Every structure is written in C-alpha cells, then in structure tokens.
N, C-alpha and C positions, 0 to 999 in steps of 0.2 A: 495639295502641295506637288509640285512637279520634282522629279528625281534631280539629286545632285549630280555632278559630274561623277564623283565617287561611286554612287549607286550605279549609274549607266556601266561605268566600265567593271565594277565588281559583278554585277548581275550577268553581263556579256561572258565574263571570265567563267563564272559559275556553270552558266548554261552550257558552255564548251567543255565543262568537266575540266578545267585547268587549274592547277594551283598558281600561286603569285609567281612563284620562279619559272613554271612553264610559259605563261602568259609573258612574262618579261623577256623571255628567250625567243619567242615567237615574234614579239614587237622589237627586237633588239635594242632593250633598254635595261638597266639594272633593276633588280628585285625592288630595291628600296625606293625607286621611282614609282612602280606601281602601287607599292603599298601607300606613298604620299599621295597618288592621286586618288586611291580608293578611300583615304581617309580625309580627303579634302584639305590636306595640308599645304598643297602646291596651289597658291591663291592665283598665280598667273602664269600656268604652264606653257611653255613654248609651242607654237604652232606646229612646229616640226616633230615636237613629241605627240602631240595629239594626232597628228597625221600617221605616225607609225603605229600608234595604238588603234586608230580607227582601222588601219589596213589590217593589222594583226588580228584584231578580234571581229572583224568584219562589221564595223560600227559606221555609222553616217557622220562623216567629219563635222557637218553643219550642226547635227545634235550635239556634239561635243563643245563646238565653239559657243553655241547658244548656252549650254550648261555653265561654261566659263563666264559669259557675259553676265548671268544672274549672280556670280560670286562677287564681280566686281561693282555690282549696282546696290 
C-alpha cells in the first residue's frame, strides 16, 4: 500500500525533527492546516498549499500531487 498524503507530510516533518507548529511556520500556513493534511482530512488541498508544503519540507511536489490524486480516485 502506498503512503497517503498525510503519511508523506508527517514522515517528512518528523525526519526534520519538527513539531506541527514549526512545520506550519516554515511552510507559511496555519498549524490547523498541517494537522488536516497529516490526518488526511483535506480531501482536495489547493495546489498552492501543496507547493509551500513541498518547499518547506523539501518534498517533491509531484509526489504530493500523486498522493492527492489517489484520494480523489
């Protein structure tokens, strides 16, 4: 089974030793949004949100977009 969007984001955050609040600050989004993403509660996150998360956590945007496409299907 492939990792969910939440798994990818959570694992990247933990690897960097960041709290959700610290990750949110780095990504310039609110902590609640990180929580929603990590818990897969955001079914159709905005591409702009995924872009800042990818940049902030050094993730491949295409990997995040692929994970989102699996949520929708």
